[in-house]
C-alpha positions as CSV (number, residue, x, y, z in Angstrom):
1,X,80.8,102.0,119.0
2,X,77.0,102.4,118.8
3,X,75.2,105.6,119.9
4,X,72.1,105.4,122.4
5,X,69.7,105.5,119.0
6,X,71.6,102.6,117.3
7,X,72.3,100.4,120.4
8,X,67.9,100.4,120.2
9,X,67.9,99.5,116.6
10,X,70.2,96.9,116.9
11,X,69.3,95.2,120.4
12,X,68.4,91.7,119.4
13,X,65.6,89.1,120.5
14,X,62.5,89.9,122.5
15,X,64.4,92.2,124.7
16,X,64.9,94.4,121.4
17,X,60.8,94.0,120.7
18,X,60.3,95.2,124.3
19,X,62.8,98.2,124.3
20,X,61.4,99.4,120.6
21,X,57.6,98.8,122.1
22,X,58.4,100.7,125.2
23,X,60.0,103.6,123.4
24,X,57.2,104.0,120.8
25,X,54.7,104.1,123.8
26,X,56.8,107.1,125.7
27,X,55.9,110.8,124.9
28,X,59.7,111.6,123.2
29,X,62.1,108.6,122.2
30,X,64.4,107.8,124.7
31,X,66.4,104.7,123.9
32,X,68.3,104.5,127.0
33,X,64.9,104.9,129.4
34,X,63.5,102.1,126.8
35,X,66.7,99.8,127.3
36,X,67.1,100.0,130.7
37,X,63.4,99.4,131.3
38,X,63.3,96.2,128.9
39,X,66.5,94.6,130.3
40,X,65.3,95.1,133.7
41,X,61.9,93.4,133.1
42,X,63.7,90.5,131.1
43,X,65.8,90.3,134.0
44,X,63.4,89.8,136.6
45,X,60.9,87.4,134.1
46,X,63.6,84.9,133.9
47,X,65.3,85.0,137.3
48,X,64.8,81.3,138.5
49,X,64.1,80.3,135.4
50,X,67.5,80.6,133.6
51,X,70.9,80.9,134.6
52,X,74.4,80.5,133.6
53,X,76.4,78.3,136.0
54,X,75.7,80.0,138.8
55,X,75.1,83.7,137.8
56,X,71.1,84.5,137.5
57,X,69.7,87.3,135.2
58,X,68.3,89.2,138.0
59,X,69.3,92.6,138.0
60,X,69.6,97.0,139.6
61,X,69.0,99.1,137.0
62,X,68.8,103.1,137.5
63,X,67.6,105.4,135.0
64,X,68.7,108.8,135.5
65,X,66.6,111.6,133.8
66,X,65.4,114.6,134.1
67,X,61.8,115.3,135.3
68,X,59.0,114.8,133.1
69,X,61.1,113.0,130.2
70,X,59.4,109.1,130.6
71,X,60.8,107.7,133.9
72,X,57.0,107.0,135.4
73,X,55.8,106.1,132.4
74,X,58.5,103.7,131.4
75,X,57.8,102.2,135.1
76,X,53.8,101.3,134.6
77,X,54.8,99.7,130.9
78,X,57.3,97.3,133.0
79,X,54.3,96.4,135.8
80,X,52.4,95.9,132.5
81,X,54.7,93.6,130.6
82,X,54.6,91.5,133.8
83,X,51.2,91.4,134.0
84,X,50.6,90.6,130.1
85,X,53.4,87.7,130.7
86,X,51.5,86.1,133.5
87,X,53.9,87.0,136.4
88,X,52.3,89.7,138.1
89,X,53.4,88.8,141.6
90,X,56.9,90.1,140.5
91,X,56.1,94.0,141.2
92,X,56.6,94.9,144.3
93,X,56.4,99.1,145.0
94,X,58.5,101.9,146.1
95,X,56.4,102.3,149.2
96,X,58.1,98.8,150.5
97,X,59.7,99.2,153.7
98,X,62.2,96.1,154.9
99,X,59.9,94.4,156.8
100,X,57.7,95.0,153.8
101,X,60.0,93.3,151.4
102,X,61.3,90.5,153.8
103,X,57.6,89.2,153.8
104,X,56.8,89.7,150.2
105,X,59.8,87.9,149.2
106,X,59.0,85.2,151.8
107,X,55.9,84.5,149.7
108,X,58.0,84.6,146.6
109,X,61.9,85.5,146.3
110,X,61.8,86.7,143.1
111,X,60.6,90.1,143.0
112,X,61.0,93.4,140.6
113,X,61.0,96.2,142.9
114,X,59.7,99.6,141.3
115,X,61.6,102.5,143.1
116,X,60.8,106.1,142.0
117,X,62.6,108.0,144.0
118,X,65.8,106.2,143.8
119,X,68.5,109.2,144.4
120,X,66.5,110.3,147.7
121,X,66.9,106.6,148.9
122,X,71.3,106.8,148.0
123,X,70.8,110.0,149.7
124,X,69.0,109.4,152.8
125,X,71.5,106.5,152.9
126,X,74.9,108.5,152.4
127,X,73.7,111.2,155.4
128,X,72.8,108.2,157.7
129,X,69.5,110.2,158.4
130,X,67.6,106.8,158.3
131,X,63.9,105.9,156.7
132,X,62.1,103.4,155.2
133,X,64.6,103.7,151.7
134,X,67.6,104.2,153.1
135,X,66.6,100.1,154.5
136,X,65.5,98.8,151.6
137,X,68.8,100.3,149.9
138,X,71.2,98.7,152.3
139,X,69.3,95.7,151.8
140,X,69.5,95.6,148.1
141,X,73.4,95.6,148.9
142,X,73.2,92.5,150.5
143,X,70.4,90.3,148.6
144,X,72.1,91.2,144.9
145,X,74.6,88.3,145.6
146,X,72.1,85.9,147.8
147,X,70.6,84.0,144.4
148,X,72.3,80.6,145.5
149,X,72.3,81.2,149.1
150,X,70.0,82.6,152.0
151,X,68.9,86.1,153.1
152,X,68.0,86.2,157.0
153,X,66.4,88.9,157.9
154,X,66.9,91.0,161.3
155,X,66.4,89.3,164.4
156,X,63.8,90.7,166.7
157,X,63.4,89.7,170.1
158,X,59.9,88.8,169.8
159,X,59.9,86.5,167.1
160,X,63.0,84.6,165.0
161,X,63.9,85.9,161.7
162,X,62.8,85.4,158.3
163,X,64.8,83.4,155.9
164,X,64.6,83.7,152.6
165,X,65.7,80.5,150.3
166,X,67.6,81.9,146.9
167,X,66.4,85.3,146.7
168,X,66.5,86.9,143.2
169,X,65.5,90.7,143.5
170,X,65.5,92.7,140.4
171,X,65.3,96.9,140.7
172,X,64.2,99.2,138.1
173,X,64.8,102.9,139.8
174,X,63.9,106.3,138.7
175,X,66.2,109.5,139.8
176,X,66.7,113.0,138.3
177,X,70.5,113.4,137.6
178,X,70.8,116.3,140.6
179,X,69.0,113.8,143.4
180,X,71.3,110.8,142.3
181,X,74.8,112.5,142.4
182,X,73.9,114.3,145.5
183,X,73.2,111.0,146.9
184,X,76.5,109.0,145.9
185,X,78.5,109.6,148.7
186,X,81.9,108.1,148.7
187,X,81.0,105.4,150.4
188,X,78.3,104.3,148.5
189,X,80.6,104.7,145.5
190,X,83.3,102.6,146.7
191,X,81.1,100.0,149.2
192,X,80.3,97.8,146.2
193,X,76.6,99.6,145.4
194,X,77.8,101.4,142.0
195,X,79.1,98.5,140.5
196,X,75.8,96.5,141.1
197,X,73.9,98.7,138.8
198,X,73.0,99.4,135.3
199,X,72.8,103.3,135.0
200,X,71.1,104.8,131.8
201,X,71.1,108.2,131.4
202,X,68.3,109.8,129.1
203,X,69.7,112.2,126.6
204,X,66.7,114.7,125.9
205,X,67.8,114.8,122.2
206,X,64.3,113.8,120.7
207,X,61.7,116.8,119.7
208,X,59.2,114.8,118.2
209,X,56.2,114.1,120.1
210,X,54.8,110.7,120.1
211,X,51.1,110.0,120.6
212,X,51.3,106.2,119.9
213,X,49.7,104.0,123.0
214,X,52.1,101.3,124.3
215,X,51.0,97.8,122.9
216,X,53.1,94.3,122.7
217,X,52.3,92.1,119.5
218,X,51.0,88.9,119.5
219,X,54.4,87.0,118.6
220,X,56.1,88.9,121.9
221,X,53.4,88.1,124.0
222,X,53.5,84.2,122.9
223,X,57.5,84.4,123.8
224,X,56.8,86.2,127.0
225,X,54.7,83.5,127.8
226,X,57.2,80.5,127.0
227,X,59.3,82.0,130.0
228,X,57.6,81.0,133.1
229,X,57.7,77.5,131.3
230,X,61.8,77.4,131.2
231,X,63.7,75.1,134.2
232,X,62.5,72.3,135.9
233,X,61.3,71.1,139.4
234,X,63.7,70.6,142.2
235,X,62.2,67.9,143.4
236,X,58.5,65.8,143.0
237,X,57.3,67.8,145.9
238,X,58.8,70.5,145.3
239,X,58.0,74.1,144.2
240,X,61.5,75.5,143.7
241,X,62.6,75.5,140.2
242,X,65.9,74.2,139.1
243,X,66.5,77.1,136.2
244,X,67.8,75.8,132.9
245,X,71.2,76.8,131.6
246,X,72.0,78.7,129.0
247,X,74.1,77.8,126.0
248,X,76.1,79.9,123.4
249,X,76.4,79.5,119.6
250,X,80.5,79.6,120.3
251,X,81.0,78.8,123.8
252,X,85.4,79.5,123.3
253,X,84.7,82.8,121.9
254,X,82.2,83.5,124.9
255,X,84.8,82.3,127.5
256,X,87.5,84.4,125.9
257,X,85.3,87.8,126.4
258,X,84.9,86.9,129.8
259,X,88.2,86.4,130.5
260,X,89.3,89.8,129.0
261,X,86.8,91.6,130.8
262,X,88.2,90.0,133.8
263,X,91.9,91.2,133.0
264,X,90.3,94.3,132.1
265,X,89.0,94.4,135.9
266,X,91.8,93.8,137.3
267,X,94.2,96.8,135.6
268,X,92.2,99.4,137.0
269,X,94.1,101.3,139.3
270,X,92.1,104.4,140.0
271,X,89.8,104.4,142.7
272,X,86.4,105.0,141.3
273,X,87.0,103.2,138.3
274,X,87.7,99.9,140.4
275,X,84.6,100.8,142.2
276,X,82.8,101.1,139.2
277,X,84.2,97.6,136.8
278,X,84.5,95.2,139.9
279,X,81.9,93.4,138.7
280,X,82.2,94.0,134.7
281,X,82.4,90.1,134.0
282,X,79.2,89.2,135.9
283,X,76.7,91.9,134.9
284,X,78.1,91.1,130.8
285,X,76.5,87.2,131.5
286,X,73.4,88.9,132.9
287,X,73.1,90.8,129.6
288,X,73.8,87.7,128.2
289,X,71.4,85.6,130.2
290,X,68.1,88.4,129.2
291,X,69.1,88.2,125.2
292,X,68.9,84.4,125.3
293,X,65.7,82.9,123.6
294,X,62.7,81.1,124.8
295,X,65.2,78.1,124.5
296,X,68.2,79.5,126.5
297,X,70.2,79.8,123.3
298,X,72.7,83.0,123.2
299,X,73.5,83.8,119.6
300,X,76.9,85.3,118.5
301,X,74.8,88.2,117.3
302,X,73.6,88.3,121.1
303,X,76.7,88.1,123.2
304,X,78.5,90.9,120.3
305,X,75.2,93.0,121.5
306,X,76.0,92.4,124.9
307,X,79.7,92.9,125.2
308,X,79.0,96.5,122.9
309,X,76.5,97.5,125.5
310,X,78.6,96.8,128.4
311,X,81.4,98.9,127.2
312,X,79.0,101.7,126.4
313,X,77.4,101.6,129.9
314,X,80.7,101.6,131.7
315,X,82.6,104.3,129.6
316,X,78.9,106.0,130.1
317,X,78.8,106.0,133.7
318,X,82.3,106.4,134.8
319,X,82.6,109.8,132.6
320,X,79.1,111.1,134.2
321,X,80.3,110.4,137.8
322,X,83.6,111.9,137.2
323,X,82.2,115.1,135.9
324,X,80.0,115.0,138.8
325,X,82.0,113.5,141.4
326,X,85.4,113.4,140.4
327,X,87.7,110.4,140.0
328,X,89.2,109.5,143.4
329,X,88.4,109.1,147.2
330,X,89.5,112.9,147.7
331,X,87.5,114.6,145.4
332,X,84.7,112.2,146.3
333,X,85.3,113.1,149.7
334,X,85.0,117.2,149.1
335,X,81.6,116.4,147.0
336,X,79.9,114.5,149.8
337,X,81.0,117.7,152.1
338,X,80.0,120.3,149.6
339,X,76.5,118.2,149.5
340,X,76.3,118.6,152.9
341,X,76.5,122.2,153.3
342,X,73.8,122.6,150.4
343,X,71.8,120.4,152.2
344,X,71.9,122.2,155.6
345,X,71.2,125.2,154.0
346,X,68.1,124.0,152.1
347,X,66.9,122.9,155.5
348,X,67.4,126.6,157.0
349,X,66.8,128.4,154.3
350,X,63.1,126.8,154.2
351,X,62.6,127.8,158.4
352,X,63.3,132.0,157.1
353,X,60.3,133.9,155.3
354,X,62.8,135.0,153.0
355,X,64.7,132.3,152.0
356,X,67.7,133.3,153.6
357,X,70.0,132.5,156.3
358,X,73.0,134.8,157.6
359,X,76.7,132.9,156.6
360,X,77.9,132.7,160.2
361,X,74.7,130.2,160.4
362,X,76.7,127.9,158.3
363,X,80.5,128.6,159.6
364,X,79.3,127.5,162.8
365,X,78.1,124.3,161.3
366,X,81.0,123.5,159.6
367,X,83.9,125.2,161.4
368,X,87.0,123.9,159.0
369,X,87.3,127.3,157.1
370,X,89.4,126.3,154.2
371,X,87.1,123.3,153.0
372,X,84.0,125.5,153.9
373,X,84.9,128.4,151.9
374,X,86.0,125.8,149.0
375,X,83.0,123.7,149.3
376,X,80.7,127.1,149.3
377,X,82.4,128.7,146.3
378,X,81.7,125.4,144.4
379,X,77.9,125.8,145.0
380,X,78.3,129.2,144.1
381,X,79.7,128.6,140.5
382,X,77.1,125.6,140.1
383,X,74.6,128.5,140.9
384,X,72.7,126.4,143.2
385,X,73.6,129.2,146.2
386,X,73.4,133.0,145.8
387,X,75.2,135.3,148.4
388,X,73.9,138.6,149.1
389,X,75.2,141.6,151.4
390,X,73.6,142.8,154.2
391,X,74.1,145.6,156.7
392,X,77.4,145.9,158.7
393,X,79.2,143.2,156.6
394,X,77.0,141.0,157.1
395,X,76.5,137.8,154.6
396,X,73.4,135.8,153.4
397,X,72.9,132.7,151.6
398,X,70.7,131.7,149.7
399,X,69.6,128.3,147.7
400,X,67.9,127.1,144.5
401,X,65.9,123.9,144.3
402,X,67.5,122.1,140.8
403,X,64.8,119.7,140.9
404,X,61.7,122.3,141.3
405,X,63.7,124.3,138.9
406,X,63.6,121.7,136.4
407,X,60.0,121.0,137.0
408,X,59.3,124.8,135.9
409,X,61.4,124.1,132.7
410,X,59.8,121.8,132.0
411,X,56.4,123.6,131.4
412,X,57.8,125.7,128.6
413,X,59.3,122.8,127.1
414,X,56.5,121.7,125.1
415,X,55.3,125.1,123.9
416,X,55.1,126.0,120.1
417,X,56.2,129.8,120.2
418,X,54.9,130.1,116.3
419,X,51.1,129.2,118.1
420,X,49.5,132.7,119.6
421,X,47.6,130.9,122.0
422,X,50.8,129.8,123.6
423,X,51.6,133.2,124.8
424,X,48.3,133.6,126.7
425,X,49.0,130.3,128.9
426,X,52.4,131.5,129.6
427,X,52.4,132.4,133.9
428,X,53.3,135.9,134.4
429,X,57.0,136.2,135.6
430,X,55.6,137.8,139.0
431,X,54.4,134.3,139.5
432,X,56.9,132.6,138.4
433,X,59.5,134.5,140.8
434,X,57.1,133.8,143.7
435,X,58.3,130.2,143.1
436,X,61.5,130.9,143.6
437,X,62.3,133.6,146.6
438,X,65.8,134.4,146.8
């Protein structure tokens, strides 16, 4: 099994060229951010132009990385690549509401959504808070499988619902690890959302700062330009395209791999594994379409790489989810309950001058004593909640915003301890403490 650096180096074709160009343009090398961005863009560019049977290359990609590791820069590069490929109309921004996305799809049913706060969207959806991001995530669940049919918008009293013919929506989302797993509730993990995503986890291993500007060579630009010319018109007066069917250097071997993947999926009995692997075969084929050349041919090398990458991503995602969520429904339910308590504490602490609340406030809100105690005990172990004693045996809870702490620590990541100027720029400890009232 390759590691992430080898996967970046070995990625074939135009996707590999794009990924390596993206990686060179990031502040620090992040192979998974670069590969995820390249596959998301290529899936979007090829949607409507290439297909394998009834499977199309549009796909959902989630980049999970700490603040400052390159998510935003990669998303900006994705938009630039679409412009360079002469398909700028693909890009749809994060601020899109459900109604806005439907209107955009009515103009062009092929879209690449850039969603910077994907984890927050999951969190809103899991807590039934409402909000435009929750609406978009819920809509994405339905849109994923509508490429061969239609999507019908909401039916309002004042007008007929908008009907979108053969929508092909891709997504490049970004989230911090904390926000993503805080929002990944049992319902989202098991209702099909998890299986629709390729998740890419940045490692933060590289310590070498890069200064090379992002750029694409002429051969890459020529290859990108050929993509939009693939496919054939559906009729003499129709603007709809019939996608070009990809072909394989070794059709029998490709079919055997697909059969093996389907059998692997059927053999999963664990709750989380079953949910994650539900679309393994389909996702593998999407990677193959993305790796096809502009003529629609997929080499044996590309198929081998797609199978290797699929195995890497699924093994990694399963490991990260088990570490953060647990393996079964019960573990996931406990995690969701713990996050609900934590979010309540965050909201209540924000209302007080000293960022503390009485423990009785929590016990009145969450009356299931044993489950509540276990949840708070785990939050204390994770150092996300702190306990202090008051008068008359009273007890107070205070919280730490993990994302804010990450942002603060990023201020120190690029400092050079051997440079005397470094020490004159460090904030006094009193200012740092003031940012986290405990």
